[in-house]
N, C-alpha and C positions, 0 to 999 in steps of 0.2 A: 475158602475157609469160612466165609460168611454163611454158606448153606449148611455146613456142618455145625456151626455155632447156633443157627436157628433150630436145626433138628435137635440138638442137645438141649436147648432151652425148652422146646416144646415137650420133649419126653420127660425131662426133669420137672416141668410144671405139672404134667399129668401125674407124675409120681407124688408130688407134694399134695395135690388135691385128693388123690386116692388115699394117701396116708392119713390126711386130716379126717377123711370119712371112715377110717379104720378098715380099709379094704386091702386084702392080700394081693390083689392083682397089681397094686402100685409098685411092688418090688421089681418085677421085670422091666417096667418102664424106667425106673431108676437105674437099673443095671445097664441098659443100652444107652440111656442118656449120659451116664457118667463115662462110659467107654468113648463116646464121641467127644466128651469134654477133655479127655486125656490129650487128644491130638490138638484141639483148639488152644488149650492152656499152655501146652509145651511150645507151640508156635509163638505164643505171646511172651515166652521166657518166664512164665510163672511155674517154675519147676515143682515146687512143693504142692501147688494146687493141682498140677498134672498128676503127680504121684498120689495125692489125696483121692483123685477120681478113680484110680486103680483100687484103692482101699474101699471106696464107696461101692464099687462093683462087687468086691468080695463080701462086704457087709450086706449088700442087696441079696446075695445068694443065702447068707445066713438068716436074714430077715424073712425071706420067702419060706425057708424051712421052719423057722421058729414060729412064725405066725400061722403056720398050718397045723401045729400041734394042738391037741385037745387041752392040755394043761399048760398054764403059764406060770413059771417059777421065776422069782427074782434072781438076778445074776451078779449082785454085788452092791456095794454102798456107793451112793452118789458123791459123797465128799471125796472119797478116794479117787473116783473117776475124774473129778474136777481138778484135783491137785496134780494128777498124772498129766492131764491135758495142758495145764499151765506150764509144767516142766517141759513137755514136748514142744509147746509153742516157742518157748525161749531157746531150746536146743535147736529147733529147726531154723529159727531166725538167725542164730549164730552161724550155723552151717551154710545157710543160703548166702549170708553176708561174706563169709570167709572163702567160699569155694565156687561161687557162681557169679554171673553177671546180672542176677536178679535185682531189679531197681527198687523193689519194695519188700525187703526180706522180713521185716517185722509183721507187716500186714499179711504177707503170704504165710508166715509161720502161725499166726493166730487163726487164719482161715483153715490151715491144714489141721491143726490140733483141735480147734473148735468144731470143724466138720466131722472129724472122727467121733468126738464126744457127742455131738448132736445126733449123728446117725446111730451110734451105740445106744443112746437113750431112746431113740425111736424103736430100735429092735426090742428093747426092754419095755416098751410102751410107757415110758416115763413122761409125764406131761411137761416137765421142765425142758424137754428137748425144744419146745417151741420158743422159749426165751432165748436159748442159744441161737436158734435160727433167726429170730428177729434181729439180734445183735450182729450176727455174721452177714446177714443180707444187707444191713445198713453199711457195714464195712465194704461189702462186695460192690455196692453201687459206686462208691468212690474208687475202689481198686480197679475195677473193670473199666470204668470211664477213663481213668488215668492211663490205662494200657491200650485205649482205643477200641475196647471190646464193647461197643454200644449195645448190641443185642443182649449180652450178658449183664450189662448195667441195668437195662430196662427189665430184664428177667429177674434180677435181684430185687428190684422195686416191687414187682408183682409177687415174688416169693415172700417178701416181708409182709405184704398184706395177707397172703395165704397163711403165713405163720401166725399172725395175730388171730385170724379166724380159727386156725388149728388149736391155738391155746384155749379159746373159749369153747370150741367144739369138744375137745377132750375133757373139759370140766363136767360135761354131761355124764351121768353114770352109764357105764357100758352094760348092755344086756347080757353079754357072755364074757367069759374070761379069755376068749381068743378072738382074733380078727375074723370077719366074715370071709368065707371061702369064695365069695362071688368074684 
């Protein structure tokens, strides 16, 4: 399982770096990295995190397609997105607590809903996605260490740094309204 955890962390790290650079090629890395994460996280009994990775894979396909379009149109209001994510976090935590042996249902629920929100905002190229990821990676360091997933804990620390960099990088004006097709 350690080799799969390392592979997932490397692929997802490449995804975050590529996304911070605004590159479309990042999405396939995220797709394969999250599929590996499904297995790792399920094995650690982080069921919502495992399910979340399936959602990430679907959003990676959507991101790949959307970032390849010539025109970039907004997909909704950020406040509504955030409120929905908060409700989803609480509902997920409740379900995890009531129906599974998940040892950290609230943290898992927050990671689940926040991860969907952060990735959705990445698809929309919304700069605030990086604030979500800084927060989630901070929680992830603790959560993964608590479950003995030391590679994922270290990966979350690196991802927090990349997220800070992404926040500043995305502040620079974009030359085009779409991601580079590189």
